[in-house]
C-alpha positions as CSV (number, residue, x, y, z in Angstrom):
1,X,-31.4,-15.7,-45.0
2,X,-28.8,-17.5,-47.8
3,X,-30.0,-20.8,-46.5
4,X,-33.8,-19.3,-46.5
5,X,-32.9,-18.1,-50.2
6,X,-31.6,-21.5,-51.3
7,X,-34.6,-23.5,-49.9
8,X,-37.3,-21.2,-51.8
9,X,-35.1,-21.7,-55.0
10,X,-34.8,-25.4,-54.6
11,X,-38.6,-25.9,-54.4
12,X,-39.7,-23.7,-57.7
13,X,-38.5,-24.3,-61.1
14,X,-40.3,-21.2,-62.6
15,X,-37.5,-18.9,-63.4
16,X,-39.3,-15.7,-63.2
17,X,-40.5,-16.9,-59.4
18,X,-37.3,-17.8,-58.6
19,X,-35.8,-14.2,-59.9
20,X,-38.1,-12.2,-58.4
21,X,-37.2,-14.2,-54.7
22,X,-33.7,-13.5,-55.6
23,X,-34.3,-9.8,-55.7
24,X,-36.6,-9.9,-52.6
25,X,-33.5,-11.4,-50.7
26,X,-31.3,-9.0,-52.3
27,X,-33.3,-6.4,-51.1
28,X,-33.4,-7.5,-47.4
29,X,-29.9,-7.6,-47.7
30,X,-29.5,-4.2,-48.8
31,X,-31.4,-3.0,-45.7
32,X,-29.4,-5.3,-43.5
33,X,-26.3,-3.9,-44.8
34,X,-27.6,-0.3,-44.7
35,X,-28.3,-1.0,-40.7
36,X,-25.1,-2.0,-39.8
37,X,-23.2,0.6,-41.9
38,X,-25.4,3.0,-39.8
39,X,-24.7,1.4,-36.4
40,X,-20.9,0.9,-37.4
41,X,-21.0,4.8,-38.2
42,X,-22.9,5.6,-34.8
43,X,-19.8,3.4,-33.3
44,X,-17.1,5.4,-35.0
45,X,-18.9,8.5,-34.0
46,X,-18.5,7.3,-30.3
47,X,-14.8,6.4,-30.4
48,X,-14.2,9.7,-32.0
49,X,-16.0,11.4,-29.6
50,X,-14.0,8.9,-26.2
51,X,-10.7,9.9,-28.3
52,X,-11.2,13.5,-28.0
53,X,-12.2,13.6,-24.6
54,X,-9.6,11.1,-24.0
55,X,-6.7,13.6,-25.4
56,X,-8.5,16.4,-23.3
57,X,-8.5,14.6,-20.2
58,X,-4.7,13.7,-20.9
59,X,-4.6,17.6,-21.7
60,X,-6.0,18.4,-18.6
61,X,-3.7,16.2,-16.4
62,X,-0.6,17.8,-17.9
63,X,-1.9,21.1,-16.8
64,X,-2.7,20.0,-13.2
65,X,0.6,18.7,-12.8
66,X,2.3,21.8,-13.8
67,X,0.2,23.7,-11.7
68,X,0.8,21.0,-8.7
69,X,-3.0,20.9,-8.4
70,X,-3.0,18.0,-6.5
71,X,-6.5,18.0,-4.7
72,X,-8.3,18.2,-8.9
73,X,-5.7,15.2,-10.1
74,X,-7.5,12.3,-8.6
75,X,-10.9,12.8,-10.7
76,X,-8.7,13.8,-13.7
77,X,-6.7,10.6,-13.4
78,X,-10.0,8.8,-14.0
79,X,-10.6,10.1,-17.8
80,X,-7.0,10.2,-18.7
81,X,-3.9,7.7,-19.7
82,X,-2.5,8.8,-16.4
83,X,-1.9,6.4,-13.4
84,X,-0.4,6.8,-10.3
85,X,1.4,3.8,-9.3
86,X,3.6,3.3,-6.3
87,X,3.9,6.9,-5.6
88,X,4.7,7.6,-9.3
89,X,2.4,9.6,-11.8
90,X,2.6,7.6,-15.0
91,X,1.3,8.2,-18.7
92,X,0.6,5.3,-20.2
93,X,-1.5,6.0,-23.8
94,X,-2.4,3.5,-26.1
95,X,-1.0,3.1,-28.3
96,X,1.5,1.8,-27.4
97,X,0.2,0.6,-23.9
98,X,-2.9,-1.8,-24.2
99,X,-6.1,-1.6,-22.3
100,X,-4.7,-4.9,-20.5
101,X,-1.5,-3.1,-19.1
102,X,-3.6,-0.1,-18.2
103,X,-5.7,-2.1,-16.1
104,X,-2.8,-3.4,-14.4
105,X,-1.4,-0.2,-13.8
106,X,-4.8,1.1,-12.4
107,X,-4.6,-1.8,-10.0
108,X,-1.0,-1.4,-9.4
109,X,-0.2,-5.2,-10.5
110,X,2.2,-3.9,-13.3
111,X,5.6,-5.3,-12.3
112,X,4.7,-5.4,-8.8
113,X,7.3,-8.5,-8.2
114,X,10.4,-6.7,-10.0
115,X,9.6,-3.0,-8.2
116,X,8.9,-4.3,-4.7
117,X,12.2,-6.5,-5.3
118,X,14.5,-3.3,-6.7
119,X,13.3,-1.1,-3.8
120,X,14.4,-3.6,-0.9
121,X,17.8,-4.3,-2.6
122,X,18.7,-0.8,-3.8
123,X,20.3,1.5,-1.4
124,X,20.4,5.4,-1.0
125,X,23.5,5.8,-2.6
126,X,23.6,3.5,-5.2
127,X,24.5,3.3,-9.3
128,X,21.4,1.3,-10.5
129,X,21.5,0.0,-14.2
130,X,17.6,-0.8,-15.4
131,X,17.8,-2.8,-18.8
132,X,14.2,-3.0,-20.8
133,X,12.6,0.2,-19.0
134,X,9.4,-0.2,-20.6
135,X,7.2,2.9,-19.2
136,X,9.9,3.7,-16.8
137,X,8.2,2.7,-13.6
138,X,11.1,0.2,-12.9
139,X,13.8,3.3,-13.1
140,X,11.3,5.8,-11.0
141,X,11.0,3.2,-8.2
142,X,14.9,2.2,-8.5
143,X,15.4,6.6,-8.6
144,X,13.2,6.9,-5.1
145,X,14.9,4.0,-3.3
146,X,18.7,5.4,-4.8
147,X,17.7,8.8,-3.8
148,X,21.0,10.1,-3.2
149,X,22.7,7.6,-6.4
150,X,21.7,7.8,-10.2
151,X,19.5,5.5,-12.4
152,X,20.4,4.6,-16.0
153,X,17.8,2.8,-18.1
154,X,17.6,1.5,-21.8
155,X,14.7,1.2,-23.7
156,X,14.9,-0.2,-27.3
157,X,11.6,0.8,-28.8
158,X,12.0,4.9,-29.5
159,X,7.9,5.5,-28.6
160,X,8.3,3.9,-25.3
161,X,11.9,5.2,-24.3
162,X,10.8,9.0,-24.9
163,X,7.7,8.2,-22.7
164,X,9.7,6.7,-20.2
165,X,11.6,9.8,-19.7
166,X,8.8,11.9,-19.6
167,X,7.4,9.9,-16.8
168,X,10.9,10.1,-15.1
169,X,11.3,13.6,-15.5
170,X,7.7,14.1,-13.8
171,X,8.4,11.9,-10.8
172,X,12.4,12.0,-9.8
173,X,15.4,13.7,-10.7
174,X,18.2,11.2,-11.3
175,X,17.1,8.8,-14.0
176,X,17.8,8.7,-17.6
177,X,16.8,6.7,-20.1
178,X,18.4,5.7,-23.4
179,X,16.8,4.4,-26.6
180,X,18.9,1.3,-26.8
181,X,19.1,-2.3,-26.9
182,X,21.4,-4.5,-24.9
183,X,23.2,-7.4,-26.2
184,X,26.7,-9.3,-26.3
185,X,28.2,-6.9,-28.8
186,X,27.7,-3.4,-30.0
187,X,25.9,-2.5,-33.5
188,X,22.6,-1.8,-34.8
189,X,19.6,-4.4,-34.4
190,X,16.7,-5.0,-36.3
191,X,13.7,-4.7,-34.3
192,X,9.5,-5.4,-35.0
193,X,7.7,-2.5,-33.4
194,X,4.0,-3.7,-32.6
195,X,1.2,-1.2,-31.7
196,X,1.2,-2.8,-28.3
197,X,5.0,-2.5,-26.8
198,X,4.8,-5.7,-25.0
199,X,4.5,-7.2,-28.3
200,X,7.6,-6.0,-29.7
201,X,10.5,-8.8,-30.8
202,X,13.7,-9.0,-32.0
203,X,11.8,-11.5,-34.7
204,X,9.6,-10.5,-37.5
205,X,5.7,-10.1,-36.2
206,X,2.9,-10.1,-38.3
207,X,1.6,-6.3,-37.7
208,X,4.8,-5.0,-36.4
209,X,6.9,-2.5,-38.4
210,X,10.6,-3.1,-38.7
211,X,12.9,-0.5,-37.5
212,X,16.7,-0.3,-36.5
213,X,17.6,1.0,-33.0
214,X,21.2,1.1,-31.6
215,X,22.8,-1.8,-29.5
216,X,25.1,-1.3,-26.8
217,X,27.4,-4.2,-25.6
218,X,26.8,-5.2,-22.1
219,X,30.5,-5.4,-21.3
220,X,30.8,-1.6,-22.4
221,X,27.9,-0.5,-20.2
222,X,29.5,-2.1,-16.9
223,X,32.6,-0.8,-17.7
224,X,31.1,2.8,-18.2
225,X,28.8,3.0,-15.2
226,X,29.9,0.4,-12.7
227,X,26.6,-0.4,-11.2
228,X,26.1,-1.5,-7.8
229,X,22.8,-2.8,-9.0
230,X,21.3,-4.3,-12.0
231,X,17.7,-4.6,-12.9
232,X,17.1,-6.7,-16.0
233,X,14.2,-7.7,-18.4
234,X,15.4,-8.2,-21.9
235,X,12.9,-10.8,-23.4
236,X,15.5,-13.6,-23.9
237,X,18.9,-11.9,-24.5
238,X,19.7,-12.5,-20.9
239,X,21.0,-15.9,-21.8
240,X,24.3,-15.3,-22.7
241,X,24.3,-11.5,-21.4
242,X,26.8,-12.6,-18.3
243,X,28.7,-15.0,-19.6
244,X,32.4,-14.0,-19.1
245,X,31.5,-10.2,-18.1
246,X,33.7,-8.9,-15.4
247,X,30.6,-7.8,-13.0
248,X,32.6,-7.7,-9.9
249,X,31.6,-3.8,-9.1
250,X,27.8,-5.5,-8.9
251,X,26.0,-6.3,-5.5
252,X,23.1,-7.6,-6.5
253,X,20.8,-8.3,-9.7
254,X,17.1,-8.8,-10.4
255,X,16.5,-10.9,-13.6
256,X,13.6,-11.6,-15.0
257,X,13.8,-14.9,-17.3
258,X,11.9,-16.0,-20.3
259,X,11.6,-19.8,-20.5
260,X,9.4,-19.6,-23.6
261,X,12.7,-17.9,-25.0
262,X,15.7,-19.3,-23.8
263,X,14.6,-22.5,-22.6
264,X,15.1,-24.2,-19.0
265,X,18.7,-24.7,-20.0
266,X,19.1,-21.3,-20.9
267,X,17.7,-19.9,-17.4
268,X,20.4,-22.6,-16.0
269,X,23.1,-21.0,-17.9
270,X,22.3,-17.7,-16.4
271,X,22.3,-18.8,-13.1
272,X,25.4,-20.6,-13.6
273,X,27.2,-17.5,-15.3
274,X,26.2,-15.4,-12.1
275,X,27.4,-18.1,-9.7
276,X,30.7,-18.1,-11.4
277,X,31.0,-13.9,-11.1
278,X,30.3,-14.7,-7.2
279,X,26.5,-13.8,-7.5
280,X,24.6,-16.4,-5.7
281,X,20.8,-16.8,-5.8
282,X,18.7,-15.9,-2.9
283,X,15.5,-18.8,-3.3
284,X,13.3,-17.1,-0.9
285,X,13.4,-13.9,-2.9
286,X,12.5,-15.7,-6.3
287,X,9.1,-15.3,-7.8
288,X,8.3,-17.6,-10.8
289,X,10.6,-16.6,-13.5
290,X,12.1,-13.5,-11.6
291,X,15.0,-14.2,-10.0
292,X,17.1,-12.5,-7.3
293,X,21.3,-12.8,-7.0
294,X,23.5,-11.3,-4.7
295,X,26.8,-11.1,-3.2
296,X,25.6,-9.5,0.1
297,X,24.7,-11.7,3.0
298,X,22.8,-8.9,4.5
299,X,20.4,-9.2,1.4
300,X,19.0,-12.9,3.0
301,X,17.1,-11.1,5.8
302,X,14.9,-9.2,2.7
303,X,11.3,-10.3,3.2
304,X,9.9,-12.1,0.2
305,X,7.1,-10.1,-1.9
306,X,3.7,-11.3,-1.1
307,X,0.3,-10.7,-3.1
308,X,-1.6,-8.0,-1.3
309,X,-5.5,-8.2,-1.8
310,X,-6.4,-5.2,-3.9
311,X,-10.0,-5.7,-3.6
312,X,-13.2,-8.3,-4.1
313,X,-13.3,-9.6,-7.4
314,X,-15.1,-12.6,-8.9
315,X,-13.4,-15.8,-9.1
316,X,-10.2,-13.6,-8.1
317,X,-7.7,-15.4,-5.7
318,X,-5.3,-13.6,-3.7
319,X,-3.1,-15.2,-1.3
320,X,-2.7,-12.8,1.8
321,X,0.2,-14.4,3.4
322,X,1.7,-17.8,1.8
323,X,3.7,-20.2,3.7
324,X,6.7,-20.3,2.0
325,X,7.1,-16.5,2.5
326,X,7.3,-17.1,6.4
327,X,11.1,-16.4,7.5
328,X,12.1,-19.6,8.7
329,X,9.9,-22.8,8.9
330,X,12.0,-24.8,11.4
331,X,12.5,-21.7,13.7
332,X,8.7,-21.4,14.5
333,X,7.6,-25.1,13.9
334,X,8.1,-25.3,17.6
335,X,6.7,-22.7,19.3
336,X,7.6,-23.7,23.0
337,X,11.4,-24.6,21.7
338,X,11.3,-20.9,20.1
339,X,10.4,-19.2,23.3
340,X,13.3,-20.8,25.0
341,X,15.7,-19.7,22.0
342,X,19.1,-17.9,23.3
343,X,19.7,-13.9,22.4
344,X,22.7,-12.5,20.7
345,X,24.9,-10.0,22.6
346,X,23.4,-6.7,24.1
347,X,23.5,-4.0,21.3
348,X,22.5,-0.5,22.3
349,X,19.9,0.3,19.2
350,X,16.1,0.1,20.0
351,X,14.4,-0.9,16.4
352,X,10.7,-0.2,15.9
353,X,9.0,-2.6,12.9
354,X,6.8,-0.2,11.6
355,X,3.8,-0.8,8.9
356,X,3.6,1.6,6.1
357,X,1.8,4.2,6.0
358,X,0.0,7.1,3.9
359,X,-0.8,9.2,6.8
360,X,1.7,9.7,9.6
361,X,-1.1,11.1,11.8
362,X,-3.3,7.9,11.8
363,X,-3.9,6.9,15.5
364,X,-1.8,3.7,15.6
365,X,0.8,4.9,13.4
366,X,1.4,8.3,15.2
367,X,1.6,6.2,18.5
368,X,4.4,4.3,17.3
369,X,6.1,7.2,16.0
370,X,5.4,8.9,19.3
371,X,6.8,6.3,21.5
372,X,9.9,6.0,19.2
373,X,10.6,9.8,19.7
374,X,10.0,10.0,23.2
375,X,12.4,7.4,24.0
376,X,15.0,8.8,21.3
377,X,14.8,11.6,23.4
378,X,16.3,9.9,26.5
379,X,19.7,9.3,24.1
380,X,18.7,6.1,22.9
381,X,19.6,5.4,19.4
382,X,16.5,4.7,17.7
383,X,15.3,2.9,14.6
384,X,11.9,3.0,12.7
385,X,12.0,0.2,10.2
386,X,8.9,0.3,7.7
387,X,8.6,-3.4,7.2
388,X,6.0,-3.7,4.3
389,X,7.2,-0.9,2.2
390,X,7.1,-1.4,-2.0
391,X,8.5,1.9,-2.7
392,X,5.4,3.8,-2.0
393,X,5.3,6.0,-0.4
394,X,8.8,6.7,-1.3
395,X,11.6,6.6,1.6
396,X,12.1,10.4,1.3
397,X,8.5,10.7,1.6
398,X,8.5,9.0,5.0
399,X,11.3,10.6,6.3
400,X,9.5,14.1,5.3
401,X,6.3,12.6,7.0
402,X,8.6,12.0,10.4
403,X,10.1,15.5,10.1
404,X,6.9,17.0,9.7
405,X,5.5,15.2,13.0
406,X,8.6,15.6,15.0
407,X,11.2,18.4,14.0
408,X,14.3,18.0,14.8
409,X,14.4,14.3,15.8
410,X,17.2,12.0,16.1
411,X,15.3,9.1,14.6
412,X,16.8,7.0,12.0
413,X,14.3,5.8,9.4
414,X,14.8,2.5,6.8
415,X,13.0,0.4,4.7
416,X,16.2,-1.7,4.2
417,X,16.1,-4.8,6.7
418,X,20.0,-5.4,5.8
419,X,20.5,-2.0,7.6
420,X,19.3,-3.0,11.1
421,X,22.5,-3.9,13.1
422,X,22.6,-7.0,15.2
423,X,22.0,-7.5,18.7
424,X,19.0,-4.6,18.4
425,X,16.4,-4.3,20.7
426,X,13.2,-5.5,18.5
427,X,9.6,-4.0,19.1
428,X,7.3,-5.5,16.6
429,X,4.3,-3.5,16.4
430,X,2.0,-6.0,14.2
431,X,1.4,-9.7,13.7
432,X,3.2,-9.4,10.2
433,X,6.1,-7.3,11.9
434,X,6.7,-10.3,14.0
435,X,7.7,-12.5,11.1
436,X,10.2,-9.2,10.0
437,X,11.6,-9.4,13.5
438,X,12.5,-13.1,13.0
439,X,14.1,-12.5,9.8
440,X,16.0,-9.5,10.7
441,X,19.6,-9.5,11.9
442,X,19.6,-11.4,15.3
443,X,18.7,-9.3,17.8
444,X,19.0,-9.1,22.1
445,X,15.5,-9.0,22.9
446,X,12.1,-8.8,21.5
447,X,9.3,-6.7,22.3
448,X,5.3,-6.5,21.0
449,X,3.5,-3.3,21.1
450,X,-0.2,-4.5,20.9
451,X,-2.8,-1.9,19.8
452,X,-5.1,-4.4,18.4
453,X,-6.3,-7.9,18.9
454,X,-5.3,-8.4,15.4
455,X,-7.1,-11.8,14.9
456,X,-10.6,-10.2,15.3
457,X,-9.6,-8.1,12.0
458,X,-9.7,-11.3,10.2
459,X,-12.6,-13.7,9.6
460,X,-11.4,-17.0,11.2
461,X,-8.8,-17.7,8.9
462,X,-4.9,-18.0,8.1
463,X,-4.0,-14.4,9.4
464,X,-6.1,-14.7,12.4
465,X,-4.3,-18.2,13.6
466,X,-1.2,-16.7,12.7
467,X,-1.7,-13.5,14.5
468,X,-2.6,-15.8,18.0
469,X,0.4,-17.6,17.2
470,X,2.7,-14.9,17.5
471,X,1.5,-14.0,20.8
472,X,3.4,-17.4,22.1
473,X,6.8,-16.6,20.8
474,X,8.2,-15.3,24.1
475,X,8.1,-11.6,22.7
476,X,7.1,-9.5,26.0
477,X,3.9,-7.5,25.3
478,X,3.4,-3.8,25.6
479,X,-0.2,-3.2,25.3
480,X,-2.5,-0.7,24.9
481,X,-4.8,-0.8,28.2
482,X,-6.3,-3.6,30.3
483,X,-8.3,-5.8,27.8
484,X,-5.3,-6.2,25.4
485,X,-2.8,-7.0,28.1
486,X,-5.2,-9.8,29.3
487,X,-5.5,-11.1,26.1
488,X,-1.5,-11.0,25.6
489,X,-1.1,-12.8,29.3
490,X,-3.2,-15.5,28.3
491,X,-1.2,-16.7,25.9
492,X,1.4,-16.9,28.2
493,X,3.2,-14.1,27.9
494,X,4.6,-11.6,30.1
495,X,3.3,-7.9,29.6
496,X,2.8,-4.4,30.7
497,X,-0.2,-2.1,29.6
498,X,-0.2,1.2,28.4
499,X,-2.6,3.9,29.0
500,X,-4.4,6.0,25.9
501,X,-3.6,9.5,26.2
502,X,-4.4,12.5,23.5
503,X,-2.2,15.6,22.9
504,X,-4.3,18.1,25.1
505,X,-2.4,21.1,23.2
506,X,-4.2,20.1,20.1
507,X,-7.6,18.5,21.3
508,X,-9.2,21.3,23.8
509,X,-12.6,22.6,24.5
510,X,-13.3,26.1,23.6
511,X,-17.4,26.7,24.3
512,X,-19.8,25.9,26.6
513,X,-22.4,22.7,26.7
514,X,-25.1,24.3,23.9
515,X,-28.7,24.3,25.0
516,X,-29.3,23.0,21.3
517,X,-27.8,20.0,19.5
518,X,-27.0,21.2,16.0
519,X,-24.3,19.2,14.6
520,X,-23.4,15.2,15.2
521,X,-20.1,14.1,14.0
522,X,-19.5,10.4,12.8
523,X,-16.3,8.5,12.3
524,X,-16.9,6.8,8.6
525,X,-14.7,4.4,7.2
526,X,-16.4,1.8,5.4
527,X,-12.6,0.2,4.6
528,X,-12.4,-0.9,8.3
529,X,-14.7,-3.4,9.1
530,X,-14.0,-2.6,13.2
531,X,-15.0,1.0,12.8
532,X,-18.5,-0.6,12.4
533,X,-19.4,1.6,9.3
534,X,-22.9,-0.2,8.4
535,X,-24.3,0.0,11.8
536,X,-23.0,3.4,11.9
537,X,-24.9,4.4,8.5
538,X,-28.3,2.7,9.7
539,X,-28.3,4.8,13.1
540,X,-27.8,7.7,11.2
541,X,-30.7,7.4,8.9
542,X,-32.5,6.6,11.9
543,X,-31.6,10.1,13.4
544,X,-32.0,11.8,10.3
545,X,-35.3,10.7,10.1
546,X,-36.1,11.6,13.9
547,X,-34.0,14.7,13.8
548,X,-34.1,16.1,10.4
549,X,-32.7,19.7,11.3
550,X,-29.7,18.3,12.9
551,X,-26.6,18.2,10.5
552,X,-24.3,15.2,10.0
553,X,-20.8,15.4,9.7
554,X,-18.7,12.8,8.3
555,X,-15.0,12.7,8.2
556,X,-12.6,9.5,8.1
557,X,-12.1,8.7,4.2
558,X,-12.2,10.5,1.1
559,X,-14.2,8.9,-1.3
560,X,-17.4,7.4,0.7
561,X,-20.2,6.0,-1.2
562,X,-23.7,8.1,-1.3
563,X,-25.8,8.0,1.8
564,X,-29.8,8.3,1.7
565,X,-29.9,10.9,3.6
566,X,-28.2,14.6,3.8
567,X,-24.4,14.7,5.4
568,X,-21.2,16.9,4.9
569,X,-18.5,15.2,3.8
570,X,-15.2,16.0,4.7
571,X,-12.7,13.4,4.1
572,X,-9.4,12.5,6.0
573,X,-8.4,15.5,7.9
574,X,-5.2,16.2,9.3
575,X,-5.1,16.4,13.4
576,X,-5.6,20.1,14.0
577,X,-8.0,20.0,11.1
578,X,-10.0,17.1,13.1
579,X,-9.7,19.2,16.7
580,X,-11.0,22.5,14.9
581,X,-13.8,20.0,13.6
582,X,-14.3,18.3,16.8
583,X,-15.3,21.8,18.8
584,X,-17.9,22.7,16.1
585,X,-19.6,19.6,16.9
586,X,-22.1,18.6,19.7
587,X,-22.3,14.6,19.8
588,X,-19.7,12.4,18.9
589,X,-20.5,9.1,17.7
590,X,-18.2,6.3,17.4
591,X,-17.7,2.8,17.0
592,X,-14.8,0.3,18.1
593,X,-15.3,-3.4,17.1
594,X,-12.0,-4.5,18.3
595,X,-10.0,-2.2,20.6
596,X,-11.1,1.0,21.4
597,X,-10.0,3.8,18.9
598,X,-8.7,6.9,19.9
599,X,-11.6,8.9,18.9
600,X,-13.7,8.9,21.9
601,X,-10.5,10.5,23.8
602,X,-10.1,12.9,21.5
603,X,-13.8,14.1,21.4
604,X,-13.6,14.3,25.2
605,X,-10.8,16.6,25.3
606,X,-12.4,18.8,23.2
607,X,-15.7,18.9,25.2
608,X,-18.0,16.9,23.0
609,X,-20.1,13.8,24.5
610,X,-19.5,10.5,23.1
611,X,-22.1,8.1,22.0
612,X,-20.6,4.6,21.5
613,X,-20.8,0.8,21.9
614,X,-20.7,-1.4,24.8
615,X,-18.2,-4.6,25.0
616,X,-15.2,-5.2,26.8
617,X,-12.8,-3.5,24.1
618,X,-14.3,-0.6,24.7
619,X,-15.2,-0.5,28.5
620,X,-11.7,-0.7,30.3
621,X,-12.1,3.1,29.2
622,X,-15.3,4.2,28.6
623,X,-18.0,3.8,31.4
624,X,-21.8,4.1,30.7
625,X,-23.0,7.4,32.1
626,X,-19.5,8.4,33.5
627,X,-17.8,9.4,30.8
628,X,-19.6,8.2,27.5
629,X,-23.3,7.0,26.9
630,X,-22.3,3.2,25.9
631,X,-25.3,1.3,23.5
632,X,-25.9,-2.3,22.8
633,X,-25.3,-2.6,18.9
634,X,-28.6,-2.3,17.6
635,X,-30.2,0.7,16.1
636,X,-33.0,1.3,18.7
637,X,-30.5,1.3,21.6
638,X,-28.3,4.2,19.8
639,X,-31.6,6.2,19.1
640,X,-32.3,5.8,22.3
641,X,-29.3,6.9,23.7
642,X,-29.1,9.7,21.1
643,X,-32.4,10.7,22.1
644,X,-31.4,10.7,25.5
645,X,-28.4,13.3,25.2
646,X,-30.8,15.7,22.8
647,X,-32.9,15.6,25.7
648,X,-30.9,16.1,28.4
649,X,-28.3,18.7,28.8
650,X,-27.4,17.6,32.6
651,X,-26.7,14.3,31.0
652,X,-24.4,15.8,28.2
653,X,-22.5,18.0,30.9
654,X,-21.5,15.2,33.2
655,X,-20.2,13.0,30.5
656,X,-18.4,15.9,29.5
657,X,-17.0,16.6,33.0
658,X,-16.4,12.5,33.0
659,X,-14.6,12.6,30.0
660,X,-12.5,15.7,31.0
661,X,-11.3,13.8,33.9
662,X,-10.9,10.7,32.0
663,X,-8.2,12.3,29.6
664,X,-6.2,14.8,32.2
665,X,-5.1,11.4,33.9
666,X,-2.8,10.2,31.4
667,X,0.0,12.0,29.0
668,X,1.8,10.3,26.0
669,X,5.3,11.4,27.9
670,X,4.3,9.4,31.2
671,X,3.4,6.7,29.3
672,X,6.6,6.9,27.0
673,X,8.6,6.7,30.4
674,X,6.6,3.1,31.6
675,X,7.5,1.5,28.5
676,X,10.9,3.0,28.5
677,X,11.5,1.4,32.3
678,X,9.9,-1.8,31.1
679,X,12.2,-2.4,28.5
680,X,15.3,-1.3,30.6
681,X,14.4,-3.7,33.2
682,X,13.9,-6.6,31.0
683,X,17.1,-6.0,29.3
684,X,18.9,-4.9,32.5
685,X,20.1,-1.5,31.5
686,X,20.8,0.7,34.0
687,X,20.9,3.8,31.3
688,X,24.7,3.6,30.9
689,X,24.7,1.6,27.9
690,X,22.9,4.2,25.8
């Protein structure tokens, strides 16, 4: 506008005309200003309304937490300054927590390296010193790992220290946060407090408020607390922190270095000072500026941090399995030589290398736990090592799950690889767990519980090739069904099969076959490609269009996207709830893109006719028109099969009879006996070694 006015004036020498034009420009600018002011006021009103909503949401979360109303928390979290991170409920309002950090908390990407390393190094009775606690998350995860020990955290910013203590009190009982800085000497520090606490500084900073904070000498802290483990993130103070201090009580340290503040020479000084104190750097555990030091040789067996996919984002690179995370490149460079490697002396402990879990009753996890329990009941010392636990769920929660599943069991559960004994009998359960077996203290024999052909779970990439390679490392196979056994043996391995079974005290029929089809069950889990959710939804759409009176029941995942037809969503159910649901349904629709799931057996045992897909991964158990209707993977084929089931009660009765005969042929106990006999024969046990 100004440029336009200047052009007008430059071409007109008449003062009166120029003045009039200036007035016109002024009026136009005033109109623009009023418009902008109105928009600004509107934005301010929106901001105030959002702030009111945020405060109300935060109050609602606090109320639900006090009442322990877990079921309503998920929706409340989405509107509030609370986040569920690594099993901990964290309050993180702005200020002092920036939106960027809030996003990192929401995606569980905040301090993920430090949290993982701390959870692996810390043992249950440890005393832990957490320097630079921030929001308290590192101290909380340490408190979960050291559930029989204690954690002391230091945080210089008084706002954040109070917040960290509130967060700790909400999640654990063994964490104390002190509002203090740490340095070589005690005293009072000048501290520059920024709106975003991550921008806090010991140096003058634009927009920051200067405050004074107490400072404690590092040597005094060590003398007072005698920590076993230290986690340290002190923004450059680390340069001279360890020099000349007696830290002989300290077993392990996780140290985040800050080269931007202390330079590369400062980092090397930290390494040298800790080496002089007897703490050696464990290179394979270090991640960028986060360094790990230990004087305990068992810590060398800990698996390194790995980036985990958190969902698909445009232009986001996620490395699912770094080559430098392999346990020993030399050991598996030549698979043939590894197959011939000698084992160590025979031990008497079985170790099951299990993946992490959220629900112990999930099919594959429950099978691992069940077999471990049956063999432990024979008097065999049994350990379940959860190899990929990052502190969530906590070790205490995992043990509680195991107690709930099998009250009075004799199994030891751990997330620390250093607790595994030399000479144990190792039982891998996934291709990732094979790498844990290779990194663990030496074992005397290696077995592979194979419940899936895992390369089918990945789209022809690195993990698919690595999964196939693990079948060639000389482990003995314990395979779920004929199909998997044939695959394992095709890679040159020796294997037995176990038959799938079902707990018939839970899954059983309760009513005769109905004359009319009223309810259809579908297992819906879009997060698992092998459950063929997209085909399932298309089939349900076609069924609804042809039979709109039939109620569609969907279970399997708590948060399902809205579907284009009416359905009843029941989320992720426990075993007994699932069995009760099956007995109310007239047909069960299931899909297995890889090895057969347990759902067809559970439905058969509950007296429900099964409609499933064809394929060798299914047909080793599901026989078309004998115990199931097996359709080709097309909507029209499934609709035709469903129509036949609806119109023929005789067909439904035949499939239910066949299903019942199939599931009574085996039991989990008899299959565990088979596995135990196989392992005993392979390792030369006669039972006296227990």
